[in-house]
C-alpha positions in Angstrom: -118.8 138.8 11.1 -116.5 139.6 8.2 -112.7 139.3 8.3 -110.9 141.3 5.6 -107.6 143.0 5.0 -104.2 142.4 3.3 -103.3 138.9 2.2 -101.3 136.9 4.8 -102.4 138.8 8.0 -104.3 135.8 9.4 -107.9 136.4 8.3 -108.7 132.7 7.8 -107.2 131.7 11.2 -109.3 134.3 13.0 -112.4 133.3 11.1 -112.0 129.7 12.1 -111.3 130.5 15.7 -114.2 132.8 16.0 -116.6 130.4 14.2 -115.6 127.6 16.6 -116.4 129.8 19.7 -119.6 131.1 18.2 -120.8 127.6 17.5 -121.0 127.2 21.3 -123.6 130.0 21.3 -125.7 128.8 18.4 -125.8 127.3 14.9 -122.9 128.9 13.0 -121.8 128.9 9.3 -118.2 129.5 8.4 -117.8 130.7 4.8 -114.6 131.2 2.8 -115.0 133.5 -0.2 -111.3 133.9 -0.7 -110.2 132.2 -3.9 -107.2 130.8 -2.0 -109.2 128.7 0.4 -107.4 127.6 3.6 -110.2 126.5 6.0 -109.4 122.8 5.5 -105.7 123.3 6.4 -106.4 125.5 9.4 -109.2 123.5 10.9 -107.5 120.1 10.1 -110.9 119.0 8.8 -111.9 118.6 5.2 -114.3 121.3 4.2 -115.1 121.6 0.5 -117.5 123.3 -1.9 -120.8 122.2 -0.2 -122.0 123.2 3.2 -120.7 120.5 5.6 -121.0 119.9 9.3 -117.5 120.2 10.8 -118.5 120.2 14.5 -121.4 120.4 16.9 -123.5 123.4 15.6 -120.6 124.4 13.2 -120.9 124.2 9.4 -118.4 125.3 6.9 -118.0 125.8 3.1 -115.3 126.9 0.7 -117.3 128.6 -2.0 -116.4 127.7 -5.6 -116.3 131.1 -7.4 -116.8 129.5 -10.8 -119.7 127.3 -9.8 -121.4 130.1 -7.8 -121.3 132.5 -10.7 -122.5 129.9 -13.1 -125.6 129.2 -11.0 -126.3 132.8 -10.5 -126.0 133.6 -14.2 -128.5 130.8 -14.9 -130.9 132.4 -12.4 -130.6 135.8 -14.0 -131.1 134.2 -17.5 -134.4 132.6 -16.4 -135.7 136.0 -15.0 -134.8 137.9 -18.2 -136.3 135.2 -20.4 -139.5 135.6 -18.4 -139.5 139.3 -19.1 -139.1 139.0 -22.8 -139.3 135.4 -24.0 -138.7 136.3 -27.6 -135.2 137.5 -26.7 -133.9 134.2 -25.3 -130.9 133.9 -27.7 -129.8 137.5 -27.0 -130.0 136.9 -23.2 -128.0 133.8 -23.5 -125.3 135.8 -25.1 -125.7 138.4 -22.3 -125.2 135.7 -19.6 -121.8 134.9 -21.1 -120.7 138.5 -20.4 -122.4 138.5 -17.0 -120.3 135.5 -15.8 -117.1 137.5 -16.5 -118.3 140.9 -15.3 -116.2 142.6 -12.6 -118.8 142.1 -9.8 -120.2 138.7 -10.9 -118.7 136.9 -8.0 -119.8 139.5 -5.4 -123.4 139.5 -6.8 -123.5 135.7 -6.7 -122.1 135.6 -3.1 -124.8 138.1 -2.0 -127.5 136.0 -3.6 -126.1 132.9 -1.9 -125.8 134.6 1.5 -129.3 136.0 1.3 -130.6 132.5 1.0 -128.5 131.2 3.9 -129.0 133.9 6.5 -132.2 132.6 7.9 -130.7 129.1 8.6 -128.0 130.2 11.0 -127.6 132.3 14.1 -124.1 133.4 13.1 -122.3 133.8 9.8 -118.5 134.2 9.8 -117.0 135.2 6.5 -113.4 134.7 5.6 -113.2 137.4 2.9 -110.9 137.9 0.0 -108.3 140.6 0.2 -109.3 144.3 0.5 -110.5 145.2 -3.0 -112.9 142.3 -3.4 -114.3 142.7 0.1 -115.1 146.4 -0.7 -116.8 145.4 -3.9 -119.0 142.9 -2.0 -120.5 145.7 0.2 -120.7 148.1 -2.7 -122.4 145.6 -4.9 -125.2 145.1 -2.3 -126.3 148.7 -2.9 -126.0 148.2 -6.7 -128.1 145.0 -6.8 -130.8 146.7 -4.7 -131.1 149.5 -7.3 -131.1 147.0 -10.2 -133.9 144.9 -8.6 -135.9 148.1 -8.0 -135.6 149.0 -11.7 -136.6 145.5 -12.8 -139.6 145.6 -10.5 -140.9 148.8 -12.1 -140.6 147.2 -15.6 -142.4 144.0 -14.4 -145.2 146.0 -12.8 -146.0 147.5 -16.2 -146.0 144.1 -17.8 -148.2 142.7 -15.0 -150.9 145.3 -15.8 -150.9 144.1 -19.5 -151.0 140.4 -18.4 -153.9 141.1 -16.0 -155.8 142.9 -18.7 -155.3 139.9 -21.0 -156.6 137.6 -18.3 -153.2 135.9 -17.7 -151.4 135.4 -14.4 -147.9 136.8 -14.1 -145.7 135.2 -11.3 -142.6 137.2 -12.2 -143.4 140.2 -10.1 -143.7 138.1 -6.9 -140.4 136.5 -7.7 -138.7 139.9 -8.1 -140.4 141.3 -5.0 -139.0 138.3 -3.0 -135.5 138.9 -4.3 -135.8 142.6 -3.5 -136.9 141.8 0.1 -133.9 139.4 0.5 -131.3 141.9 -0.7 -132.9 144.6 1.5 -132.8 142.3 4.5 -129.2 141.4 3.7 -128.3 145.1 3.4 -129.9 145.7 6.8 -128.0 142.9 8.4 -124.8 144.3 7.0 -125.4 147.7 8.5 -127.1 146.7 11.8 -126.0 143.2 12.7 -122.5 142.8 11.2 -119.1 143.4 12.6 -116.3 143.9 10.0 -112.8 143.3 11.1 -110.1 145.0 9.1 -107.2 142.7 10.1 -103.7 144.0 10.2 -100.3 143.0 11.7 -97.7 145.2 13.4 -96.4 146.5 10.0 -97.4 149.6 8.1 -98.7 148.1 4.8 -101.3 146.0 6.5 -102.3 148.9 8.7 -102.7 151.1 5.6 -105.1 148.6 4.0 -107.0 148.4 7.2 -107.4 152.1 7.2 -108.7 152.0 3.6 -111.3 149.5 4.7 -112.5 151.6 7.5 -112.7 154.7 5.3 -114.4 153.0 2.4 -116.9 151.2 4.6 -117.9 154.3 6.7 -121.4 153.7 8.1 -120.7 150.1 8.8 -119.4 148.6 12.1 -115.7 148.4 11.1 -112.8 147.7 13.5 -109.1 147.6 12.8 -107.9 144.4 14.5 -104.2 143.7 15.2 -103.5 140.0 14.8 -100.3 138.4 16.1 -100.0 141.4 18.5 -96.8 141.3 20.6 -95.6 144.8 21.6 -97.2 147.5 19.5 -99.2 150.1 21.5 -102.8 149.7 20.4 -106.0 150.6 22.1 -108.3 148.8 19.7 -109.1 145.0 19.5 -106.1 142.7 19.2 -105.3 139.0 19.2 -101.9 138.1 20.8 -99.3 136.2 18.9 -99.7 132.4 19.1 -97.4 129.7 18.0 -99.0 127.6 15.2 -102.7 128.1 16.1 -103.9 125.3 13.8 -106.3 122.5 14.4 -109.5 122.7 16.5 -107.8 122.4 19.9 -105.2 125.1 19.3 -107.8 127.4 17.6 -110.0 127.2 20.7 -107.0 128.3 22.8 -106.4 131.4 20.7 -107.2 134.6 22.7 -110.0 136.2 20.7 -111.5 137.9 23.8 -111.5 141.3 22.2 -113.5 140.0 19.2 -116.1 138.4 21.4 -116.3 141.4 23.7 -117.3 143.6 20.7 -120.0 141.1 19.9 -121.3 141.2 23.5 -121.3 145.0 23.3 -123.5 144.6 20.2 -126.1 142.8 22.4 -125.1 139.1 22.1 -124.9 136.9 25.2 -121.5 136.0 26.7 -120.1 132.5 26.5 -121.3 130.2 29.2 
């Protein structure tokens, strides 16, 4: 599940409440990729930059954008050096630009999520505001194409290495990365619910509409948070007074969110 939308609409609160409920179903990871992390304050439990158990079957992490991009750039550098060892210095220079590229964070997050998906039944992502969330999904397609291109290059190199009697492990590494991003892209389209969170005001509703339009083909739902009087046939979460801390979050009425998950084939809460 992804929660996105305009800043201040309550994405983080809904992410925490949903993750707490889902952890009653199975092993759940709650991830904040919003640079302005707030999981610790909402849960009332220290989270931090490493995956940490914050409850029975519930784990949480506030991703460090800088650290994540740094690690990803190092990975890319190793692969590129494997392709053309003599160009090591040039690739080091390239990695500096990679770290500050417009989609560096999104690509690093995708790589990180691809590694984590197999370890949890549910992933709940507290996303950054609209623009960055859109880039995350668009980047998944871009990275898939890039890996396809690299794989073709490496296949040519492998033929030469095999002819010379040398073993080349780079192709298997790229094939593995390609499978991971393909699996993640499939999960995004087939197993992911995306909530474009809005309140009862026009600006947040407009951003939610943008998310729905730009992510056509995904399971996107505009969700009204802090709902009180507005006529709305879609999913909504009623207004609650200070829904912070585990006990209060568990009392938050997120029935419409869980119903959509049940409609997607998951079991209801016991």
